[in-house]
N, C-alpha and C positions, 0 to 999 in steps of 0.2 A: 348221080346218086339215085337209087331207087327210093321211093316214098314208103319206107318200111312202116308197118303198123306198130302201135304200142306192143310191148312184149306181153305175151300171155301170162296169166298168173303163175304158171309153173316156171317161168323164166325169171322171176323176181325173187329176192330174198323172202324167206318165210314171213308172213304177216303183213305184207305190203298190199295196200289197196289203192286204187286210183283216187277214191274219195279221201283217204287218209293222207296221201301224198299231196293232193291239191290243197287240202285244208292246212297242212303244215306249211306249205309254200306261201299261201296267202297270209298266214299268221306272221311268218318271217318278214314278208314284204311290208305288212301293216306296221309292225314294230319299227322297221327301218324308216318308214314315212314319218312316224311319230317321233323319231329321234332316238329310239331306244335300241337295245341289242348290240352285239359285238361289232356289227358292220358300222353302225353309226358312231361307235366309240373310237374308231381308228383316227389317230391324229393327222392333221394336215402336216405337210413336210416342207422344209425349206431347201431351196437350191440357190445359194449365193444371194440371200435376201429373202423377203417374204415370199412364200409359195403362193401359187394360184389359190384364190379363195381365202386369203388371210388379210387381216388388217394389222398393221405394225403395232398399234396400241392395244387392240382388243383381242388379238389372237385369231383362231379359226372362225370363219364366217360360215354358218350352216345355211345352205340354200334349201328351199322347200324340196322335199323328196318327190320324185316322179318315177313311176314304174313303167318301163318300156313294154310295148306290146310283145317283144321277143321273150321277156321273162314270163309273161302270162302264158304264152304258148309253151314255153319250156316245161312248166310244171305239169302240163298235160301229157307230155311225151319226153321225159328227161333222158331216156337212153337212146332215143332215135331222132332227136330234133335235127333238122337238116343243116342248121347253121351253128348251133352251140353244142360243143362236145360235153359229155358227162364226165366231170373230173372230181366228183365228190369223194372218190377213194384215192386220190393222188397222194403220193408220199409214203414214207416208212410206216408200216403197220396201219395202212389205210388212212394216213394223215394224223396219227395219234399225237396228242399234245405232249405226252411224256415219252421219253426214250427208256429202254431197259437199263437196269443197274445190275452189276455183277458183284457178288459179295467178296470174291477173291481180289485183293488189292496188292499191287507191287509198286514199289517206289524206284524210279530209275536211278536214284543215288545209291541204292544198294547194289547196283550193277556197274557202278563206276562213273556215272554222269556227274558233271560238275557245272554249276551255274556261274562260271567265271568269264564266259564270253570268249575264252581262248582255247580250252580243251575240247578236242573233237569228241562230242558225246553221242554221235550217231551209233557207234558200235554198242554202247551200253544201252541206249534206248531200244535198239533192235533186239538185243539179247533179252531184255525184259518182255518185249512184245512176243518173242518166240516162246519164252517160258510160259506166258499166259496162254498162248495158243495151244501149246502141247498139253496143257492141263485142262483143256476144254473151254477156256474163256477166262476173262478177268479184266480188271481195270488197271491200267498202267498209268500211274500218276507222275506228273512233272511239276515240281514246286515252282514258286515264283523265281524269276531270274532270267538270264540270257544264257542259252545253251547253244554252243556252236555245233553245227552238223556239217560234216564233209562228205556225207553220203546220203542216199535216199532213205527216208524212214518208211518202212514197209509194214503194212498191216495185211497179213496174208492168211490169217485164220479167223474163222467165225467166232462171234461172241467176245471179241476183244475190243476194248475201248481205250483210246489214248486220251488222257484228260489232263489238261493244264489247270492252272489256278485261275484262269480267266484271260481273255484276249489282251487285256491291258496289263497283265502281270507276268505271264510266261511267254518267252520268245524263243523260237528256234531260228538261229541265225545261220542261213545256208550260204556256203562260200563257193560252191561249185555247181556248174550247170549239168543237165542231163547229157549233153554232148560229151563233157569231160568224164562223167561217171559211167556212162553206158556206151556211148559212141555216136557217130553220125547216124541219123535216122532219115533215110530218103523216103520218097513217096512211092507207093505201089502204082501210082498212075503216071510215073515218069517225071522228067524234068529235074531241076536242081533244087527243088523245095526241101525244106526241113520239116519232117513230120512232128518235130518237137514244137512246131508252130500251132499244133492242135491236139497234141497227145502227151500223156505222161505228166507226173507231178513229183516234186521233191518230197511230198507226203503222198504216198500212193497206196490206195486201198484196192487190192485185187487178190483173188485166190492165189496161194503160193505157187501152185503148179502152173497156173495161167501166166503169172508174172515171169516165172523162170523161162517158159517157152517163148514169150515175147522178147525177152532180153536176148535169148540165144538166137532167135531169128534176126534181130536187129544187128547183132554182132557178126552174124554170117551174111549180112546184107541181102537176106531173103525177106524182103519187106512184107510183113504179115497182114492178114485181116485181124481185126482187134476184138471180135465179138465172142458170142456164146458158144460157137462151134469150132473154135480153134483157128490156128494161123492160116489154114487152107479151107476152112469151113467144112471139114469132113469129120469132125469129132462128135458124131451124134448117131443115134439109132432110133428107129421107129418104135414107139410104144403101142400106138394104135392109130387107125385111120378114124376120121371124124365125119359124121353125116352132115348134110347141109343145115345151116342155121343162119339166123339173121343178126346183123349188127344190133347190139344192145341186149341180146339174150345172156342170161347168167348161167344157162345150162347148155350142154351139148350132149348129143348121143354118139357113143363111140362103138366101134366094131368089137373091141375086146378090152374089157376093163381090168383084166388080170394083173397088169403091171402098174395099176394106178392105186393111190391111197390118199386119204385126206392128209393135208399138210405138205404133200410133195410139191416141189416146184418143177414145172414142165415147160416146154416151149410149144406154142402153137405155131406151126410152120405152114406158110402159104407161098406157093410158087406161082410165078406169072405164067400165062400161056402165050403162044406165038402172036396172038392179036393184042397182047398187053391189056387185057380186060381188068386185071388186078390193079395196075397203075391207073387206069381210067376210073375204077371204083374209088381209089384213094383220092382222086381229084374231084369226085362228085358225080362222075358220069355225064352222059348227054353229049350233044354235038361238039362242044368245045374240046373236051378231052379225046373224043373219038377222032377229031381232025388233027390232033397234035401228032407230030412226028417223034416217036419214042425210040426208034431203032438206033439212032446215032448218039443217044444219051448214055454212053457206055459207063460213065461213073455212076449214074443213077441206077442202071440195071444191075450193077455190081452189088447193090444193097438188097437185091431180091435173091432168094426168098426172104419174105418178111418173117422175122422171128420175134414172137411176143412171149416173154416169160410171165407165168401166172401160177399162183398156188391153187391147188384143188382143195375145196372145203368139204365136199361130200361125194361119195360114190354110192349110187343106189341102182343096182342092176347095171344097165348100160347108160344110165343117165348120170352125168358128171356135172356137179355145180362148181363154178369158178369163183375166185375171190373178187373179180371185177367183171363187168359185162363185156361181151365181145367187142373189140374195137372196129371190126369190119364184118361184112358178110362172110360166111364160109360156104364156098361153092365147089362142086366136084371138079370143075375145070382147073382149079388151083391146087389140086392134090393135097387137101388139108390133112394134117397129121398132128398128133401130140408126140413129141420126141424128147430124148435125153439131151444133155448139154454138158459142157465142162462143169465140174463142181463149183457151186456158187459161193461167194462170200456173203454171209448174212449175219445180222445182229451185231455188227461192228460199227464203231463210230470214232470221230475225232472231235474233241470239245475243248473250249477254253484256252486257246493259245493264239499266238501270232506267228506266222511263217514269214520271215523277212529275208529276202535275198540280198546279197552284197550288191551295192549300187553300181550298176554297169550301164553303159549306153544301150538304148533299145536298138535292135538290129533292123536292117531293111525288111520290108514285108516278105513274109514266108521264109525267112532265114533265121528264125529264132534259135537261140542256143539251148533253150530249155530251162531257164530260170522260172519254172512253173510252180504254182501253189499246190493245191490239194485236188487229187483226182480219184474218182470212184469208177472202177472198171469191173465188169462181170459181177456186180454187186446187186443184192436185192434185200430190201428192208435194212438198209444201212443209213447213216446220217453224219452230218457235220453241223455243229452248233457252237455259236459264239467263237468264230474263227475269223481272223483278219489275215490277209496276205498283203505284202508290201514290196514294191520294187520288182514285180514279177513280169515275165513275158506274157504269161497266161495265168488267170486267177484260179477259178474253180471249174473242174471238168467232170462231166458225166459221159462216159464212153461205154456204150453197150451196158449201161446201168439202168435199173428199173426199180420203181417203188422205193426210191430213196428221198430223203429230205435234207435240204440245205437251209438252215435257219440261223438268223442273226449273223450273216456273213458280210464281210466288207473287203473291198479291193481298194488299196491306197498306194500312194507313192508316185514313182516317176512316170507312170502311164504304162498301159498294157495293150497287147494285140487283141486278145479275147479276155475281157474281164470274167465272163462266164461262157462256157461252151457245152453244148448238149448235142451229141452226135453218135453216129454208128449204131442206129437203132436203139436209142434210149427212150424209155416209155414210162408214163405214170409217175414221174418225179415231181417234187414240190420244192420250189425255191421261194422262201418267204422272209420278209423283214431283211432285205438285202440293200446294200449301199455300194455305189460306185463313186468314189471321190474324184474330185478334179485332180488332174495330173500335177505333180510338183515340178516336173521338168518339161519344157516345151517339146512336142513331138517333132521328129525330123520329117522332112517332106516325103521321104520314100517309105514311110511306115503307114499302116492303116489302123484305125480304131473301130472295132465292131461294137460290142455291147453285150446284150443277152442273146447269145447265138443259139440257133437250133437248125439242124440239118440232118441229112442221111436217113429219111423216112422215120425220124423220131416223132412220137405221137403221144397225145394225152398228157403233156407236161404243163406245169403251171408256174408262172412267175407272179408273185403276189406281194403287195405292200413294199414297193421298191422306191428308193431314192437314187436316181441316176443323174449325177451331176455332169456326166458326159456319156457318150455312146448312143446306140440306137437299138431298135428291136430287130436284131440281125437274123432274118430268115435267109439262110446261106445256101439256097438252092438244095438239091437233093430231095425236093418235095416233102418237107415235113408237113404233117397234117394234124388237125384236131388238137391244137395247142391253145392255151389261154394265157393272156397277160392282163392283169387286173389291179386296179388301185395303185398306180405307179406315177410318180413325178419324174419327168425326163427332160433334160436339156439335150435335145435331139441333134447332136452334132457329129455322130458317127456315120459310117458307111457299111453297107452289107457287102459280103464277098460271095464267092461261088463261081466255079468254072462252068462254062456253057454246057459241057458234057454232063453236068450234074442235073440238068433239066429244070423244072419249074421252081420258082421261089416258094410257092404255097400249094399244098393240096387243100382238101375241103375242111370245113369246120374249124377255122381259126377264129378266135374271139378276142377282141381288144375292148376292154370294159372298164370305164372310169379311168381315163388316162389324162394327166395334166401335162401339157407340152409347153414349157416355159419360154421357148424361143420360136414358137409358131411354125415349125417345120413339119411338113406332112410325111416325109419319106418313111415308109414302112410302118407308120403308126395308123394313118388313115388308109385302110386297105380295101374299102368297098369297090375301088376300081381295079384291084389287082388280084385279090384272093377269091377263088370260087367258093360258093356256099359259105360265106363268112359273115361275121357280125362285128360291126364297129359301133359301139354304144357309149355315149357319154364321154366324148373326147373334146378337148378344146378346139376352137376354130384354127385351122392350120393352112399353110400355103406351100405349094410345091416349089422347091428350089434345091440347088446342088444336085445330088444324085436323083434322077427322075426315071422311074421304071415304067414299062408298058406291060399290060397283062400277057401272060403266057398262053392263055386260052382265048379263042375267039367267041363272039356272041355274048349272050346273056350269062353273066357270072352267077346269077341268083344270090348276090351279096346284099346284105341289109345294113342300113345306116340309120341310127336312131339317137335322139337327144344330142345332135351335133352342136357343139358349142356349150354344152351343159355338164362339164365334168363336175363331180361331187354332188350334182343334183340327182343323179340316177340312184334308184333304190331297187334292189339291194346294191349297196355301194361296192361290195366285193363279190364277184361272181363265184369264186371258189368257196369262200366262207359260207355263202348262201346255200350252195349245193351240199357242202359238208353238214350244215345245220339240218337240211332236209333228211340226209341219211341218218343222222343221230336221232332225230325225232321219230323216224320210222322204226328204228331199233327199240326205242323206249315205249312204243305203243303196246 
């Protein structure tokens, strides 16, 4: 990784100064040390008994706050810090606390849905969603009760919200798997694996045309790519080429701004060169990545070009301001362009319901039938809030989804393969206030449990305020980079996956910050010996056992470890919240 300098004033949002940024950061940290502010107010969590840092009689025990050196460094160079990624804008609408509301309301009962647990209500629910979509948006309400669904519930139009009466009051009872409903879904990488082990949902948010093309390809057994540029990655055209720029810049200079406008969603497209310098850059650069053998990592190289969706906020001559800072350098050898993409799903969400699959035995590893929960695909500025999934093969999925929020979500029931999966180039997403419950049915020996998965060059995603009663921090190869896991309690009993052809477990700038490990297992939580240019801050003392990994890169990893054995003492307690507070304070100055 190059030691990029702090962004110039023209590369920051209007009104930002280094002195103002640093002052705000110190104020946030000082309040946290004193016990005030939202970070200090986050409750301790239980995992089968008192959580770490709790006394059974007195409740949460507050340790004295300690500010790590890494945080003090970060406030001086938030967009270009070598170990900590800038995620202050992760999530729907830049991490907004409130989601949009649509005045048009449709009740699924008016379309024939019945809360009797026996009538197939999927056709009625889908009709209501389609009517709202054709009208330009609306809220489709599902009252309390149990609604049987024998088909996929599809949100395929922008500005459509599917809203139940609450996850404890409205249940969609799913009786059939995706294999039954759509067909067998093989892997484009060969073998007898089922892609329903990592794709698709019984509630599926994706642009209608994109969903139709995926289903057609699956039924034709022409196993598709799943992302923003179509089944063969050929549905795009160049809007303009981009001049060189540095990671962390909020602006780029383009060759031709004629096709650009504020508010438009574009793709920044970076292709690798024969020497794989783009992949080396994602890994932090230097002797280790330069010595790594990339050519036989065919699954990894299939994820390149790197495609990063971002909204344009301003066009001034040939200078274009972006909604988020650049995730990587932009260099001429990577043929940088802003391009079109398949039409996105935006402004849509699912709220206040439970998706419960019929209770069936879990299948052997990678042979899932597709009793999956909720998936967002080719979605931007979409959300899921107050949703529980139960008895599913895979819980919540982000597939080529960006700038989306999963809030107050829960995975429960008989146990799942991926409680959460984030893959196929998903970026800038926020998963917060999430729970993975203990399984209610013992897992069979030929299954695997992962946890909060990330893979496939996915970057700048955040998992925050989590209660993981089983699972692990599943970096699933495919070199995800610049992701954050913060303020999480985990019973670390899962295992990571990932084929060797998918390459490294980690790229640069992974941060694990304030992690409570109740069973003392190090695997994939203490990452200073595995991840290049990474930060492991404020985690419990842990020991290597069970699945033990070795680093993918040789030599000095430039990884940092601070406040080891001091979870909940670190201030700020929540890395994402602290970064978001800095952004909000800058806007208010």
